[in-house]
C-alpha positions as CSV (number, residue, x, y, z in Angstrom):
1,M,114.6,100.9,82.4
2,V,116.5,97.5,82.5
3,G,115.1,95.2,79.2
4,A,117.0,91.7,78.7
5,G,119.4,92.4,81.3
6,R,120.3,95.9,79.5
7,A,119.9,99.7,80.5
8,R,117.3,101.3,78.2
9,V,115.7,104.7,78.2
10,E,112.7,105.5,75.7
11,R,112.7,108.4,73.1
12,L,115.6,110.0,74.0
13,R,116.1,112.1,70.8
14,E,112.8,113.9,71.2
15,M,113.7,115.2,74.8
16,T,114.8,118.8,75.8
17,A,118.1,119.3,76.0
18,S,117.6,119.5,80.0
19,E,115.7,116.5,80.1
20,V,118.4,114.2,78.7
21,G,120.5,115.6,81.1
22,V,118.2,114.1,83.6
23,E,117.0,110.6,81.8
24,A,120.4,109.6,80.2
25,L,122.5,109.8,84.1
26,E,122.0,106.1,84.4
27,L,123.3,105.1,80.9
28,L,126.5,107.7,80.6
29,D,128.0,105.7,83.4
30,K,127.6,102.1,82.0
31,H,129.7,99.7,79.7
32,V,128.4,99.9,76.6
33,E,127.4,96.1,76.8
34,R,125.2,97.1,79.7
35,I,123.1,99.2,77.2
36,A,120.3,98.6,74.6
37,P,121.8,98.9,71.2
38,E,119.3,101.4,70.4
39,C,120.3,103.4,73.1
40,V,123.9,103.6,72.1
41,A,122.9,104.8,69.0
42,D,120.6,107.6,70.5
43,L,123.9,108.6,72.6
44,F,125.9,108.9,69.9
45,A,123.6,111.1,67.7
46,L,122.7,113.4,70.8
47,S,127.0,113.6,71.2
48,E,126.6,115.5,67.8
49,L,124.9,118.0,68.9
50,A,127.5,119.5,71.5
51,L,125.2,120.3,73.8
52,P,125.7,122.9,76.5
53,G,127.0,122.0,80.0
54,H,127.9,119.4,81.8
55,T,125.4,117.4,79.7
56,G,127.5,117.9,76.2
57,E,130.4,117.0,78.2
58,A,129.4,113.8,79.8
59,L,128.1,112.9,76.0
60,H,131.5,113.5,74.8
61,N,133.0,111.3,77.3
62,F,130.5,108.3,76.8
63,V,131.5,108.4,72.8
64,R,135.6,108.3,73.7
65,R,135.1,105.5,76.2
66,A,132.4,103.3,74.4
67,S,134.5,103.6,71.5
68,R,137.3,102.3,73.2
69,E,134.9,99.4,74.8
70,L,133.4,98.5,71.1
71,G,136.9,97.8,70.1
72,D,137.7,96.1,73.0
73,L,135.1,93.6,72.9
74,S,135.2,89.8,72.5
75,P,134.6,88.5,69.1
76,A,131.1,87.0,70.2
77,G,130.3,90.1,72.1
78,R,130.8,92.3,68.8
79,N,129.0,89.7,66.5
80,V,125.9,90.5,69.2
81,F,126.4,94.0,68.9
82,L,126.8,94.7,65.2
83,T,123.9,91.7,64.5
84,E,121.5,94.4,66.7
85,I,123.1,97.7,65.3
86,G,122.3,95.8,61.6
87,E,118.5,95.4,62.8
88,L,118.1,99.1,64.2
89,P,116.9,101.7,60.8
90,P,119.8,102.6,58.9
91,Q,118.8,106.5,59.4
92,R,119.1,105.8,63.4
93,V,123.1,104.9,63.0
94,P,124.8,108.6,63.3
95,T,128.1,109.3,61.6
96,N,130.2,108.8,64.5
97,L,129.1,105.5,65.3
98,R,129.4,104.9,61.5
99,S,133.1,105.6,62.1
100,V,133.5,103.1,64.9
101,L,132.2,100.5,63.3
102,G,134.5,101.1,60.2
103,R,137.5,101.1,62.9
104,I,136.2,97.0,64.5
105,P,136.5,93.8,63.1
106,G,133.2,92.9,61.1
107,G,131.9,96.4,61.0
108,A,132.9,97.3,57.8
109,N,130.3,95.0,56.0
110,L,127.8,96.6,58.1
111,L,128.8,100.0,57.4
112,A,128.4,99.0,54.0
113,H,124.9,98.4,54.2
114,I,124.1,101.2,56.3
115,S,126.0,103.6,54.1
116,P,123.9,104.5,51.2
117,T,121.0,105.9,53.7
118,P,122.0,108.9,55.4
119,P,121.6,109.4,59.0
120,E,118.5,111.3,60.3
121,V,119.2,114.7,61.5
122,V,118.5,115.0,65.2
123,K,117.1,118.4,66.5
124,L,115.4,118.4,69.6
125,P,112.8,120.5,71.0
126,E,113.1,123.5,72.7
127,A,111.7,124.0,76.5
128,L,108.3,125.8,76.4
129,P,108.9,129.5,78.3
130,V,107.1,129.3,81.5
131,S,104.4,131.5,80.8
132,Q,103.2,128.7,77.9
133,Q,103.8,126.0,79.9
134,P,100.4,124.5,81.6
135,R,98.8,125.9,84.2
136,T,99.0,123.7,87.1
137,G,99.3,125.3,90.5
138,R,103.0,125.1,90.1
139,I,106.0,126.2,88.4
140,T,107.0,123.4,85.5
141,T,110.6,123.5,84.2
142,P,112.0,120.7,82.1
143,E,114.5,119.7,84.7
144,V,111.4,119.6,87.4
145,A,109.3,117.8,84.7
146,A,112.5,115.1,84.4
147,A,112.7,115.0,88.1
148,R,109.0,114.4,88.3
149,R,109.4,111.4,86.0
150,K,112.3,109.9,87.4
151,V,110.8,109.5,90.5
152,A,107.3,108.8,89.8
153,P,105.8,106.3,92.6
154,T,104.8,103.0,92.2
155,R,101.1,101.5,92.2
156,E,102.0,100.3,95.5
157,E,103.0,103.4,96.6
158,R,100.5,105.8,95.3
159,E,97.6,103.1,97.1
160,D,99.8,102.9,100.6
161,K,99.3,107.2,100.3
162,A,95.6,106.7,99.5
163,R,95.2,104.7,102.6
164,A,97.0,107.1,104.9
165,E,95.0,109.8,104.1
166,A,91.7,107.9,104.0
167,R,92.8,106.6,107.6
168,P,92.7,109.6,109.9
169,A,88.8,110.4,107.8
170,R,87.9,106.7,108.6
171,E,89.0,106.7,112.5
172,R,87.2,110.6,112.6
173,A,83.8,108.9,111.3
174,E,84.2,105.7,113.6
175,R,84.9,107.7,116.6
176,A,81.9,110.1,115.6
177,V,79.0,107.0,115.7
178,R,81.0,105.4,118.7
179,P,78.4,105.6,121.8
180,V,80.2,108.0,124.6
181,K,80.5,105.6,127.7
182,A,78.6,107.0,130.5
183,R,81.0,108.7,133.5
184,L,80.5,106.5,136.6
185,E,79.6,109.6,138.6
186,D,76.1,109.9,136.6
187,D,74.9,106.7,137.1
188,P,72.0,107.3,139.7
189,R,73.0,103.8,141.5
190,Y,76.4,105.4,142.1
191,P,75.8,106.6,145.5
192,W,73.6,104.3,147.1
193,L,76.4,101.5,145.5
194,R,79.6,103.5,147.4
195,Q,77.1,103.9,150.9
196,Q,76.7,100.3,150.7
197,L,80.1,98.8,149.9
198,L,81.7,101.5,152.4
199,G,79.3,100.2,155.4
200,R,79.8,96.8,154.5
201,L,83.9,96.8,154.6
202,S,83.7,99.2,157.6
203,E,81.9,96.5,159.7
204,F,83.7,95.6,162.6
205,A,83.5,92.0,161.7
206,Y,85.6,92.8,158.5
207,R,87.4,95.9,159.0
208,D,90.7,94.1,159.5
209,R,90.7,91.1,157.3
210,G,88.6,92.6,154.2
211,L,86.0,90.6,151.9
212,L,87.0,88.6,149.2
213,E,85.9,90.1,146.0
214,A,83.4,87.3,144.7
215,V,82.0,87.5,148.3
216,I,80.7,91.2,148.5
217,V,79.8,91.7,144.8
218,S,77.2,88.8,145.1
219,S,75.8,90.2,148.5
220,I,75.9,93.8,147.4
221,R,73.9,92.3,144.4
222,A,71.3,90.5,146.6
223,V,70.7,93.9,148.7
224,A,70.1,96.2,145.4
225,V,67.2,93.5,144.5
226,R,65.3,94.0,147.9
227,A,66.7,97.7,148.1
228,E,63.7,100.3,149.1
229,N,64.4,101.2,145.3
230,P,65.5,98.2,144.0
231,W,68.5,98.0,141.3
232,P,67.8,94.4,139.5
233,T,69.6,94.6,136.7
234,L,72.7,95.9,138.6
235,S,75.5,93.6,137.3
236,Q,79.4,92.4,138.7
237,D,80.6,95.2,136.5
238,D,79.4,98.1,138.2
239,V,80.0,96.8,141.6
240,R,83.8,96.0,140.5
241,A,83.8,99.5,139.0
242,T,82.8,101.5,142.1
243,L,85.1,99.1,144.0
244,R,87.4,100.6,141.9
245,A,86.5,104.0,141.9
246,L,86.4,103.8,145.9
247,A,90.4,102.3,145.9
248,R,91.4,105.6,143.7
249,E,89.9,107.9,146.6
250,G,92.4,105.5,148.7
251,R,88.6,104.7,150.7
252,V,89.6,100.9,150.3
253,V,92.4,98.7,148.9
254,S,92.8,95.2,147.3
255,R,94.8,92.9,149.0
256,S,95.0,89.1,147.2
257,G,91.7,89.3,146.1
258,R,90.0,90.7,149.2
259,W,88.8,94.3,149.7
260,V,90.1,96.0,152.8
261,F,88.2,99.7,154.6
262,V,91.2,102.4,154.7
263,R,90.6,103.5,158.2
């Protein structure tokens, strides 16, 4: 809405009365110097329609205040305003704004220039009945339509929403292809590992002081290769996982890097 430092709303004269009440809301509270001149002319023209309710009252109050503000402009500010109003098509300058121009210094010359051209007659379009509105799956009123345009999300917001909506589907797809981790208890080597670890740690020589983790891991792996049913692929992680499982059962405990049998 802000162009060249001033507020602007396009096509105010083409909106329904309800849309004007929404779209012009931010303009009506601004000083006349902070509004684009073509919008000032639009607001003056709309006030001549004496729209019902709050919108008509707000437009009337704006014209009364803006007329006073135009008379109080500095000479430089007044010259800028008159120059820009003079650049508008003469028919776009409504009757009430012409009256204000005739009362401010320098406005008489501009008024003489545009007076031969009568102001256009403004007639706002009527809102379509609900029965004739496009069927979009929800009721649309002028107020709702204007409010939707007012809060339309930015491109970044739409992209963020799309990414957020796509994330659950992507995560589900990743979980679907992610290999399921086998349970330790389903490993056919697990019973043998339990027996070997508990047997080694419960030996009298190690019962009190236990064994360093590196020692017991390497010794169990060495035994696995020579076992009756050898497990040459047994890894350090396999042994450590079994030790942790025994610790959860309370059969062994880790103390300062050593595994100790719990009696």
